[in-house]
mmCIF file of the N, C-alpha and C atoms, coordinates in Angstrom:
data_MODEL
# 
_entry.id   MODEL 
# 
loop_
_atom_site.group_PDB 
_atom_site.id 
_atom_site.type_symbol 
_atom_site.label_atom_id 
_atom_site.label_alt_id 
_atom_site.label_comp_id 
_atom_site.label_asym_id 
_atom_site.label_entity_id 
_atom_site.label_seq_id 
_atom_site.pdbx_PDB_ins_code 
_atom_site.Cartn_x 
_atom_site.Cartn_y 
_atom_site.Cartn_z 
_atom_site.occupancy 
_atom_site.B_iso_or_equiv 
_atom_site.pdbx_formal_charge 
_atom_site.auth_seq_id 
_atom_site.auth_comp_id 
_atom_site.auth_asym_id 
_atom_site.auth_atom_id 
_atom_site.pdbx_PDB_model_num 
ATOM 1   N N  . UNK A 1 1  ? 0.705   -1.198 -0.051 1.00 0.00 ? 1  UNK A N  1 
ATOM 2   C CA . UNK A 1 1  ? 0.077   -0.255 -0.034 1.00 0.00 ? 1  UNK A CA 1 
ATOM 3   C C  . UNK A 1 1  ? 1.051   1.169  -0.108 1.00 0.00 ? 1  UNK A C  1 
ATOM 4   N N  . UNK A 1 2  ? 0.381   2.148  -0.589 1.00 0.00 ? 2  UNK A N  1 
ATOM 5   C CA . UNK A 1 2  ? 1.116   3.568  -0.414 1.00 0.00 ? 2  UNK A CA 1 
ATOM 6   C C  . UNK A 1 2  ? 0.889   4.148  0.832  1.00 0.00 ? 2  UNK A C  1 
ATOM 7   N N  . UNK A 1 3  ? 1.837   5.057  1.094  1.00 0.00 ? 3  UNK A N  1 
ATOM 8   C CA . UNK A 1 3  ? 1.785   5.778  2.398  1.00 0.00 ? 3  UNK A CA 1 
ATOM 9   C C  . UNK A 1 3  ? 0.517   6.546  2.607  1.00 0.00 ? 3  UNK A C  1 
ATOM 10  N N  . UNK A 1 4  ? 0.040   7.143  1.547  1.00 0.00 ? 4  UNK A N  1 
ATOM 11  C CA . UNK A 1 4  ? -1.290  8.062  1.707  1.00 0.00 ? 4  UNK A CA 1 
ATOM 12  C C  . UNK A 1 4  ? -2.420  7.173  1.902  1.00 0.00 ? 4  UNK A C  1 
ATOM 13  N N  . UNK A 1 5  ? -2.360  6.249  1.257  1.00 0.00 ? 5  UNK A N  1 
ATOM 14  C CA . UNK A 1 5  ? -3.722  5.318  1.506  1.00 0.00 ? 5  UNK A CA 1 
ATOM 15  C C  . UNK A 1 5  ? -3.607  4.567  2.936  1.00 0.00 ? 5  UNK A C  1 
ATOM 16  N N  . UNK A 1 6  ? -2.338  4.381  3.607  1.00 0.00 ? 6  UNK A N  1 
ATOM 17  C CA . UNK A 1 6  ? -2.287  3.919  4.963  1.00 0.00 ? 6  UNK A CA 1 
ATOM 18  C C  . UNK A 1 6  ? -2.754  5.036  5.894  1.00 0.00 ? 6  UNK A C  1 
ATOM 19  N N  . UNK A 1 7  ? -2.262  6.198  5.805  1.00 0.00 ? 7  UNK A N  1 
ATOM 20  C CA . UNK A 1 7  ? -2.925  7.275  6.760  1.00 0.00 ? 7  UNK A CA 1 
ATOM 21  C C  . UNK A 1 7  ? -4.157  7.283  6.845  1.00 0.00 ? 7  UNK A C  1 
ATOM 22  N N  . UNK A 1 8  ? -5.071  7.295  5.757  1.00 0.00 ? 8  UNK A N  1 
ATOM 23  C CA . UNK A 1 8  ? -6.246  7.392  5.625  1.00 0.00 ? 8  UNK A CA 1 
ATOM 24  C C  . UNK A 1 8  ? -7.095  6.198  6.199  1.00 0.00 ? 8  UNK A C  1 
ATOM 25  N N  . UNK A 1 9  ? -6.363  4.954  6.017  1.00 0.00 ? 9  UNK A N  1 
ATOM 26  C CA . UNK A 1 9  ? -7.008  3.940  6.581  1.00 0.00 ? 9  UNK A CA 1 
ATOM 27  C C  . UNK A 1 9  ? -6.923  3.965  7.922  1.00 0.00 ? 9  UNK A C  1 
ATOM 28  N N  . UNK A 1 10 ? -5.731  4.339  8.418  1.00 0.00 ? 10 UNK A N  1 
ATOM 29  C CA . UNK A 1 10 ? -5.437  4.447  9.922  1.00 0.00 ? 10 UNK A CA 1 
ATOM 30  C C  . UNK A 1 10 ? -6.589  5.460  10.707 1.00 0.00 ? 10 UNK A C  1 
ATOM 31  N N  . UNK A 1 11 ? -6.670  6.512  10.155 1.00 0.00 ? 11 UNK A N  1 
ATOM 32  C CA . UNK A 1 11 ? -7.896  7.621  10.468 1.00 0.00 ? 11 UNK A CA 1 
ATOM 33  C C  . UNK A 1 11 ? -9.017  7.083  10.552 1.00 0.00 ? 11 UNK A C  1 
ATOM 34  N N  . UNK A 1 12 ? -9.405  6.342  9.492  1.00 0.00 ? 12 UNK A N  1 
ATOM 35  C CA . UNK A 1 12 ? -10.873 5.737  9.539  1.00 0.00 ? 12 UNK A CA 1 
ATOM 36  C C  . UNK A 1 12 ? -11.050 4.574  10.353 1.00 0.00 ? 12 UNK A C  1 
ATOM 37  N N  . UNK A 1 13 ? -10.042 3.746  10.794 1.00 0.00 ? 13 UNK A N  1 
ATOM 38  C CA . UNK A 1 13 ? -10.296 2.680  11.587 1.00 0.00 ? 13 UNK A CA 1 
ATOM 39  C C  . UNK A 1 13 ? -10.146 3.133  12.959 1.00 0.00 ? 13 UNK A C  1 
ATOM 40  N N  . UNK A 1 14 ? -9.180  4.038  13.200 1.00 0.00 ? 14 UNK A N  1 
ATOM 41  C CA . UNK A 1 14 ? -9.114  4.378  14.616 1.00 0.00 ? 14 UNK A CA 1 
ATOM 42  C C  . UNK A 1 14 ? -10.200 5.280  15.383 1.00 0.00 ? 14 UNK A C  1 
ATOM 43  N N  . UNK A 1 15 ? -10.606 5.896  14.455 1.00 0.00 ? 15 UNK A N  1 
ATOM 44  C CA . UNK A 1 15 ? -11.944 6.540  15.013 1.00 0.00 ? 15 UNK A CA 1 
ATOM 45  C C  . UNK A 1 15 ? -13.053 5.441  15.348 1.00 0.00 ? 15 UNK A C  1 
ATOM 46  N N  . UNK A 1 16 ? -13.194 4.407  14.453 1.00 0.00 ? 16 UNK A N  1 
ATOM 47  C CA . UNK A 1 16 ? -14.140 3.487  14.899 1.00 0.00 ? 16 UNK A CA 1 
ATOM 48  C C  . UNK A 1 16 ? -13.795 2.582  15.972 1.00 0.00 ? 16 UNK A C  1 
ATOM 49  N N  . UNK A 1 17 ? -12.628 2.521  16.137 1.00 0.00 ? 17 UNK A N  1 
ATOM 50  C CA . UNK A 1 17 ? -12.059 1.628  17.260 1.00 0.00 ? 17 UNK A CA 1 
ATOM 51  C C  . UNK A 1 17 ? -12.051 2.022  18.651 1.00 0.00 ? 17 UNK A C  1 
ATOM 52  N N  . UNK A 1 18 ? -11.893 3.531  18.715 1.00 0.00 ? 18 UNK A N  1 
ATOM 53  C CA . UNK A 1 18 ? -12.011 4.145  20.041 1.00 0.00 ? 18 UNK A CA 1 
ATOM 54  C C  . UNK A 1 18 ? -13.447 4.184  20.487 1.00 0.00 ? 18 UNK A C  1 
ATOM 55  N N  . UNK A 1 19 ? -14.450 4.353  19.620 1.00 0.00 ? 19 UNK A N  1 
ATOM 56  C CA . UNK A 1 19 ? -15.800 4.123  19.962 1.00 0.00 ? 19 UNK A CA 1 
ATOM 57  C C  . UNK A 1 19 ? -16.226 2.759  20.395 1.00 0.00 ? 19 UNK A C  1 
ATOM 58  N N  . UNK A 1 20 ? -15.828 1.820  19.665 1.00 0.00 ? 20 UNK A N  1 
ATOM 59  C CA . UNK A 1 20 ? -16.400 0.580  19.840 1.00 0.00 ? 20 UNK A CA 1 
ATOM 60  C C  . UNK A 1 20 ? -16.380 -0.228 21.230 1.00 0.00 ? 20 UNK A C  1 
ATOM 61  N N  . UNK A 1 21 ? -17.001 -1.103 21.240 1.00 0.00 ? 21 UNK A N  1 
ATOM 62  C CA . UNK A 1 21 ? -16.950 -2.034 22.670 1.00 0.00 ? 21 UNK A CA 1 
ATOM 63  C C  . UNK A 1 21 ? -15.924 -3.016 22.262 1.00 0.00 ? 21 UNK A C  1 
ATOM 64  N N  . UNK A 1 22 ? -15.827 -3.907 23.336 1.00 0.00 ? 22 UNK A N  1 
ATOM 65  C CA . UNK A 1 22 ? -14.676 -4.963 23.433 1.00 0.00 ? 22 UNK A CA 1 
ATOM 66  C C  . UNK A 1 22 ? -15.117 -5.932 22.348 1.00 0.00 ? 22 UNK A C  1 
ATOM 67  N N  . UNK A 1 23 ? -16.149 -6.548 22.046 1.00 0.00 ? 23 UNK A N  1 
ATOM 68  C CA . UNK A 1 23 ? -16.248 -7.176 20.820 1.00 0.00 ? 23 UNK A CA 1 
ATOM 69  C C  . UNK A 1 23 ? -16.236 -6.764 19.584 1.00 0.00 ? 23 UNK A C  1 
ATOM 70  N N  . UNK A 1 24 ? -16.711 -5.473 19.310 1.00 0.00 ? 24 UNK A N  1 
ATOM 71  C CA . UNK A 1 24 ? -16.611 -4.862 17.946 1.00 0.00 ? 24 UNK A CA 1 
ATOM 72  C C  . UNK A 1 24 ? -15.192 -4.482 17.790 1.00 0.00 ? 24 UNK A C  1 
ATOM 73  N N  . UNK A 1 25 ? -14.357 -4.212 18.683 1.00 0.00 ? 25 UNK A N  1 
ATOM 74  C CA . UNK A 1 25 ? -12.914 -3.731 18.716 1.00 0.00 ? 25 UNK A CA 1 
ATOM 75  C C  . UNK A 1 25 ? -12.234 -4.892 18.291 1.00 0.00 ? 25 UNK A C  1 
ATOM 76  N N  . UNK A 1 26 ? -12.440 -6.246 18.543 1.00 0.00 ? 26 UNK A N  1 
ATOM 77  C CA . UNK A 1 26 ? -11.843 -7.318 18.081 1.00 0.00 ? 26 UNK A CA 1 
ATOM 78  C C  . UNK A 1 26 ? -12.292 -7.423 16.541 1.00 0.00 ? 26 UNK A C  1 
ATOM 79  N N  . UNK A 1 27 ? -13.452 -7.361 16.227 1.00 0.00 ? 27 UNK A N  1 
ATOM 80  C CA . UNK A 1 27 ? -13.726 -7.585 14.886 1.00 0.00 ? 27 UNK A CA 1 
ATOM 81  C C  . UNK A 1 27 ? -13.118 -6.239 13.907 1.00 0.00 ? 27 UNK A C  1 
ATOM 82  N N  . UNK A 1 28 ? -13.112 -5.060 14.352 1.00 0.00 ? 28 UNK A N  1 
ATOM 83  C CA . UNK A 1 28 ? -12.423 -4.210 13.651 1.00 0.00 ? 28 UNK A CA 1 
ATOM 84  C C  . UNK A 1 28 ? -10.935 -4.418 13.642 1.00 0.00 ? 28 UNK A C  1 
ATOM 85  N N  . UNK A 1 29 ? -10.243 -4.880 14.624 1.00 0.00 ? 29 UNK A N  1 
ATOM 86  C CA . UNK A 1 29 ? -9.086  -5.311 14.659 1.00 0.00 ? 29 UNK A CA 1 
ATOM 87  C C  . UNK A 1 29 ? -8.613  -6.156 13.559 1.00 0.00 ? 29 UNK A C  1 
ATOM 88  N N  . UNK A 1 30 ? -9.358  -7.369 13.489 1.00 0.00 ? 30 UNK A N  1 
ATOM 89  C CA . UNK A 1 30 ? -9.297  -8.189 12.604 1.00 0.00 ? 30 UNK A CA 1 
ATOM 90  C C  . UNK A 1 30 ? -9.307  -7.857 11.148 1.00 0.00 ? 30 UNK A C  1 
ATOM 91  N N  . UNK A 1 31 ? -10.190 -6.913 10.982 1.00 0.00 ? 31 UNK A N  1 
ATOM 92  C CA . UNK A 1 31 ? -10.358 -6.066 9.535  1.00 0.00 ? 31 UNK A CA 1 
ATOM 93  C C  . UNK A 1 31 ? -9.083  -5.730 8.976  1.00 0.00 ? 31 UNK A C  1 
ATOM 94  N N  . UNK A 1 32 ? -8.741  -4.738 10.182 1.00 0.00 ? 32 UNK A N  1 
ATOM 95  C CA . UNK A 1 32 ? -7.555  -3.971 9.804  1.00 0.00 ? 32 UNK A CA 1 
ATOM 96  C C  . UNK A 1 32 ? -6.077  -4.641 9.591  1.00 0.00 ? 32 UNK A C  1 
ATOM 97  N N  . UNK A 1 33 ? -6.220  -5.819 10.385 1.00 0.00 ? 33 UNK A N  1 
ATOM 98  C CA . UNK A 1 33 ? -4.970  -6.843 10.082 1.00 0.00 ? 33 UNK A CA 1 
ATOM 99  C C  . UNK A 1 33 ? -4.848  -7.357 8.875  1.00 0.00 ? 33 UNK A C  1 
ATOM 100 N N  . UNK A 1 34 ? -6.252  -7.811 8.247  1.00 0.00 ? 34 UNK A N  1 
ATOM 101 C CA . UNK A 1 34 ? -6.306  -8.439 6.996  1.00 0.00 ? 34 UNK A CA 1 
ATOM 102 C C  . UNK A 1 34 ? -5.760  -7.482 5.966  1.00 0.00 ? 34 UNK A C  1 
ATOM 103 N N  . UNK A 1 35 ? -6.190  -6.148 6.248  1.00 0.00 ? 35 UNK A N  1 
ATOM 104 C CA . UNK A 1 35 ? -5.553  -5.193 5.075  1.00 0.00 ? 35 UNK A CA 1 
ATOM 105 C C  . UNK A 1 35 ? -4.340  -4.802 5.102  1.00 0.00 ? 35 UNK A C  1 
ATOM 106 N N  . UNK A 1 36 ? -3.795  -4.577 6.303  1.00 0.00 ? 36 UNK A N  1 
ATOM 107 C CA . UNK A 1 36 ? -2.534  -4.052 6.446  1.00 0.00 ? 36 UNK A CA 1 
ATOM 108 C C  . UNK A 1 36 ? -1.359  -5.220 6.432  1.00 0.00 ? 36 UNK A C  1 
ATOM 109 N N  . UNK A 1 37 ? -1.527  -6.348 7.049  1.00 0.00 ? 37 UNK A N  1 
ATOM 110 C CA . UNK A 1 37 ? -0.877  -7.417 7.326  1.00 0.00 ? 37 UNK A CA 1 
ATOM 111 C C  . UNK A 1 37 ? 0.072   -6.912 8.525  1.00 0.00 ? 37 UNK A C  1 
ATOM 112 N N  . UNK A 1 38 ? -0.174  -6.196 9.419  1.00 0.00 ? 38 UNK A N  1 
ATOM 113 C CA . UNK A 1 38 ? 0.637   -5.816 10.610 1.00 0.00 ? 38 UNK A CA 1 
ATOM 114 C C  . UNK A 1 38 ? 0.334   -6.920 11.424 1.00 0.00 ? 38 UNK A C  1 
ATOM 115 N N  . UNK A 1 39 ? 1.183   -7.052 12.523 1.00 0.00 ? 39 UNK A N  1 
ATOM 116 C CA . UNK A 1 39 ? 1.115   -7.933 13.729 1.00 0.00 ? 39 UNK A CA 1 
ATOM 117 C C  . UNK A 1 39 ? 0.142   -7.343 14.661 1.00 0.00 ? 39 UNK A C  1 
ATOM 118 N N  . UNK A 1 40 ? -0.688  -8.268 15.156 1.00 0.00 ? 40 UNK A N  1 
ATOM 119 C CA . UNK A 1 40 ? -1.887  -7.869 15.880 1.00 0.00 ? 40 UNK A CA 1 
ATOM 120 C C  . UNK A 1 40 ? -1.607  -6.693 17.139 1.00 0.00 ? 40 UNK A C  1 
ATOM 121 N N  . UNK A 1 41 ? -0.427  -6.857 17.867 1.00 0.00 ? 41 UNK A N  1 
ATOM 122 C CA . UNK A 1 41 ? -0.425  -6.046 18.841 1.00 0.00 ? 41 UNK A CA 1 
ATOM 123 C C  . UNK A 1 41 ? 0.035   -4.764 18.101 1.00 0.00 ? 41 UNK A C  1 
ATOM 124 N N  . UNK A 1 42 ? 0.756   -4.547 17.194 1.00 0.00 ? 42 UNK A N  1 
ATOM 125 C CA . UNK A 1 42 ? 1.231   -3.351 16.504 1.00 0.00 ? 42 UNK A CA 1 
ATOM 126 C C  . UNK A 1 42 ? 0.152   -2.616 16.167 1.00 0.00 ? 42 UNK A C  1 
ATOM 127 N N  . UNK A 1 43 ? -0.966  -3.579 15.258 1.00 0.00 ? 43 UNK A N  1 
ATOM 128 C CA . UNK A 1 43 ? -2.183  -2.870 14.888 1.00 0.00 ? 43 UNK A CA 1 
ATOM 129 C C  . UNK A 1 43 ? -3.020  -1.961 15.994 1.00 0.00 ? 43 UNK A C  1 
ATOM 130 N N  . UNK A 1 44 ? -2.998  -2.835 17.226 1.00 0.00 ? 44 UNK A N  1 
ATOM 131 C CA . UNK A 1 44 ? -3.737  -2.293 18.061 1.00 0.00 ? 44 UNK A CA 1 
ATOM 132 C C  . UNK A 1 44 ? -3.244  -1.040 18.831 1.00 0.00 ? 44 UNK A C  1 
ATOM 133 N N  . UNK A 1 45 ? -1.806  -1.007 18.980 1.00 0.00 ? 45 UNK A N  1 
ATOM 134 C CA . UNK A 1 45 ? -1.178  0.241  19.373 1.00 0.00 ? 45 UNK A CA 1 
ATOM 135 C C  . UNK A 1 45 ? -1.483  1.424  18.258 1.00 0.00 ? 45 UNK A C  1 
ATOM 136 N N  . UNK A 1 46 ? -1.583  1.234  17.192 1.00 0.00 ? 46 UNK A N  1 
ATOM 137 C CA . UNK A 1 46 ? -1.696  2.234  16.098 1.00 0.00 ? 46 UNK A CA 1 
ATOM 138 C C  . UNK A 1 46 ? -3.121  2.593  16.180 1.00 0.00 ? 46 UNK A C  1 
ATOM 139 N N  . UNK A 1 47 ? -4.030  1.786  16.356 1.00 0.00 ? 47 UNK A N  1 
ATOM 140 C CA . UNK A 1 47 ? -5.581  2.254  16.111 1.00 0.00 ? 47 UNK A CA 1 
ATOM 141 C C  . UNK A 1 47 ? -5.803  2.748  17.627 1.00 0.00 ? 47 UNK A C  1 
ATOM 142 N N  . UNK A 1 48 ? -5.142  2.418  18.586 1.00 0.00 ? 48 UNK A N  1 
ATOM 143 C CA . UNK A 1 48 ? -5.394  3.390  19.941 1.00 0.00 ? 48 UNK A CA 1 
ATOM 144 C C  . UNK A 1 48 ? -4.779  4.660  19.896 1.00 0.00 ? 48 UNK A C  1 
ATOM 145 N N  . UNK A 1 49 ? -3.462  4.676  19.338 1.00 0.00 ? 49 UNK A N  1 
ATOM 146 C CA . UNK A 1 49 ? -2.664  5.927  19.151 1.00 0.00 ? 49 UNK A CA 1 
ATOM 147 C C  . UNK A 1 49 ? -3.231  6.876  18.098 1.00 0.00 ? 49 UNK A C  1 
ATOM 148 N N  . UNK A 1 50 ? -3.730  6.361  16.939 1.00 0.00 ? 50 UNK A N  1 
ATOM 149 C CA . UNK A 1 50 ? -4.166  7.156  15.817 1.00 0.00 ? 50 UNK A CA 1 
ATOM 150 C C  . UNK A 1 50 ? -3.065  7.605  15.177 1.00 0.00 ? 50 UNK A C  1 
ATOM 151 N N  . UNK A 1 51 ? -3.517  8.529  14.008 1.00 0.00 ? 51 UNK A N  1 
ATOM 152 C CA . UNK A 1 51 ? -2.406  8.924  13.095 1.00 0.00 ? 51 UNK A CA 1 
ATOM 153 C C  . UNK A 1 51 ? -2.392  10.368 13.260 1.00 0.00 ? 51 UNK A C  1 
ATOM 154 N N  . UNK A 1 52 ? -1.276  11.094 13.331 1.00 0.00 ? 52 UNK A N  1 
ATOM 155 C CA . UNK A 1 52 ? -1.206  12.467 13.668 1.00 0.00 ? 52 UNK A CA 1 
ATOM 156 C C  . UNK A 1 52 ? 0.068   12.848 12.590 1.00 0.00 ? 52 UNK A C  1 
ATOM 157 N N  . UNK A 1 53 ? -0.016  14.095 12.262 1.00 0.00 ? 53 UNK A N  1 
ATOM 158 C CA . UNK A 1 53 ? 1.015   14.749 11.089 1.00 0.00 ? 53 UNK A CA 1 
ATOM 159 C C  . UNK A 1 53 ? 2.289   14.994 11.752 1.00 0.00 ? 53 UNK A C  1 
ATOM 160 N N  . UNK A 1 54 ? 2.320   15.429 13.006 1.00 0.00 ? 54 UNK A N  1 
ATOM 161 C CA . UNK A 1 54 ? 3.477   15.583 13.705 1.00 0.00 ? 54 UNK A CA 1 
ATOM 162 C C  . UNK A 1 54 ? 3.898   14.223 14.355 1.00 0.00 ? 54 UNK A C  1 
ATOM 163 N N  . UNK A 1 55 ? 5.173   13.943 14.261 1.00 0.00 ? 55 UNK A N  1 
ATOM 164 C CA . UNK A 1 55 ? 5.804   12.681 14.860 1.00 0.00 ? 55 UNK A CA 1 
ATOM 165 C C  . UNK A 1 55 ? 5.789   12.793 16.466 1.00 0.00 ? 55 UNK A C  1 
ATOM 166 N N  . UNK A 1 56 ? 4.737   12.219 17.316 1.00 0.00 ? 56 UNK A N  1 
ATOM 167 C CA . UNK A 1 56 ? 4.758   12.399 18.718 1.00 0.00 ? 56 UNK A CA 1 
ATOM 168 C C  . UNK A 1 56 ? 5.168   11.157 19.477 1.00 0.00 ? 56 UNK A C  1 
ATOM 169 N N  . UNK A 1 57 ? 6.375   10.722 19.089 1.00 0.00 ? 57 UNK A N  1 
ATOM 170 C CA . UNK A 1 57 ? 6.721   9.482  19.774 1.00 0.00 ? 57 UNK A CA 1 
ATOM 171 C C  . UNK A 1 57 ? 7.527   9.803  20.962 1.00 0.00 ? 57 UNK A C  1 
ATOM 172 N N  . UNK A 1 58 ? 7.859   10.988 21.144 1.00 0.00 ? 58 UNK A N  1 
ATOM 173 C CA . UNK A 1 58 ? 8.394   11.028 22.348 1.00 0.00 ? 58 UNK A CA 1 
ATOM 174 C C  . UNK A 1 58 ? 7.727   10.734 23.856 1.00 0.00 ? 58 UNK A C  1 
ATOM 175 N N  . UNK A 1 59 ? 6.417   10.802 23.716 1.00 0.00 ? 59 UNK A N  1 
ATOM 176 C CA . UNK A 1 59 ? 5.723   10.313 24.841 1.00 0.00 ? 59 UNK A CA 1 
ATOM 177 C C  . UNK A 1 59 ? 5.836   8.728  24.749 1.00 0.00 ? 59 UNK A C  1 
ATOM 178 N N  . UNK A 1 60 ? 6.151   8.168  23.916 1.00 0.00 ? 60 UNK A N  1 
ATOM 179 C CA . UNK A 1 60 ? 6.002   6.685  24.052 1.00 0.00 ? 60 UNK A CA 1 
ATOM 180 C C  . UNK A 1 60 ? 7.480   6.087  24.078 1.00 0.00 ? 60 UNK A C  1 
ATOM 181 N N  . UNK A 1 61 ? 8.307   6.672  23.964 1.00 0.00 ? 61 UNK A N  1 
ATOM 182 C CA . UNK A 1 61 ? 9.698   6.354  23.790 1.00 0.00 ? 61 UNK A CA 1 
ATOM 183 C C  . UNK A 1 61 ? 10.583  6.521  25.068 1.00 0.00 ? 61 UNK A C  1 
ATOM 184 N N  . UNK A 1 62 ? 9.836   7.225  26.067 1.00 0.00 ? 62 UNK A N  1 
ATOM 185 C CA . UNK A 1 62 ? 10.794  7.719  27.043 1.00 0.00 ? 62 UNK A CA 1 
ATOM 186 C C  . UNK A 1 62 ? 11.443  6.438  27.968 1.00 0.00 ? 62 UNK A C  1 
ATOM 187 N N  . UNK A 1 63 ? 12.471  6.806  28.401 1.00 0.00 ? 63 UNK A N  1 
ATOM 188 C CA . UNK A 1 63 ? 13.425  5.711  29.048 1.00 0.00 ? 63 UNK A CA 1 
ATOM 189 C C  . UNK A 1 63 ? 12.663  5.252  30.446 1.00 0.00 ? 63 UNK A C  1 
ATOM 190 N N  . UNK A 1 64 ? 12.610  4.141  30.525 1.00 0.00 ? 64 UNK A N  1 
ATOM 191 C CA . UNK A 1 64 ? 12.144  3.609  31.940 1.00 0.00 ? 64 UNK A CA 1 
ATOM 192 C C  . UNK A 1 64 ? 13.257  2.994  32.625 1.00 0.00 ? 64 UNK A C  1 
ATOM 193 N N  . UNK A 1 65 ? 12.948  2.774  33.996 1.00 0.00 ? 65 UNK A N  1 
ATOM 194 C CA . UNK A 1 65 ? 13.788  2.252  34.795 1.00 0.00 ? 65 UNK A CA 1 
ATOM 195 C C  . UNK A 1 65 ? 14.455  3.389  35.565 1.00 0.00 ? 65 UNK A C  1 
ATOM 196 N N  . UNK A 1 66 ? 15.540  2.813  36.044 1.00 0.00 ? 66 UNK A N  1 
ATOM 197 C CA . UNK A 1 66 ? 16.501  3.851  36.985 1.00 0.00 ? 66 UNK A CA 1 
ATOM 198 C C  . UNK A 1 66 ? 17.265  4.950  36.171 1.00 0.00 ? 66 UNK A C  1 
ATOM 199 N N  . UNK A 1 67 ? 17.353  5.716  36.709 1.00 0.00 ? 67 UNK A N  1 
ATOM 200 C CA . UNK A 1 67 ? 18.310  6.840  35.959 1.00 0.00 ? 67 UNK A CA 1 
ATOM 201 C C  . UNK A 1 67 ? 19.758  6.586  35.810 1.00 0.00 ? 67 UNK A C  1 
ATOM 202 N N  . UNK A 1 68 ? 20.367  6.735  34.927 1.00 0.00 ? 68 UNK A N  1 
ATOM 203 C CA . UNK A 1 68 ? 21.835  6.788  34.761 1.00 0.00 ? 68 UNK A CA 1 
ATOM 204 C C  . UNK A 1 68 ? 22.486  7.274  35.819 1.00 0.00 ? 68 UNK A C  1 
ATOM 205 N N  . UNK A 1 69 ? 23.495  6.373  36.497 1.00 0.00 ? 69 UNK A N  1 
ATOM 206 C CA . UNK A 1 69 ? 24.102  6.992  37.438 1.00 0.00 ? 69 UNK A CA 1 
ATOM 207 C C  . UNK A 1 69 ? 25.630  7.946  36.989 1.00 0.00 ? 69 UNK A C  1 
ATOM 208 N N  . UNK A 1 70 ? 26.366  7.472  35.784 1.00 0.00 ? 70 UNK A N  1 
ATOM 209 C CA . UNK A 1 70 ? 27.243  8.182  35.159 1.00 0.00 ? 70 UNK A CA 1 
ATOM 210 C C  . UNK A 1 70 ? 26.761  8.853  33.915 1.00 0.00 ? 70 UNK A C  1 
ATOM 211 N N  . UNK A 1 71 ? 27.680  9.733  33.134 1.00 0.00 ? 71 UNK A N  1 
ATOM 212 C CA . UNK A 1 71 ? 27.583  10.107 32.084 1.00 0.00 ? 71 UNK A CA 1 
ATOM 213 C C  . UNK A 1 71 ? 28.066  9.096  30.919 1.00 0.00 ? 71 UNK A C  1 
# 
C-alpha cells in the first residue's frame, strides 16, 4: 500500500476503534490486520494512538527504569 492510503486507513479505523465496545474492537482489529498485514499488537497500538501529522513519539519512547548514574 502507498503511504497516503495507509494514513487515511488508519484515521478511518482508529475513529471506529476508539468508540467501539470490546467485541466490536476485536472485529475491527481483525479487518485492519487483513488489510495491512500488521502484527496484532502493533495494529492495536496504532489504532489506539491514531494518526497525527506531527511525529509525537517522545511520549511513547521515554526511557524506563532507573536513571543513569554516570554520563
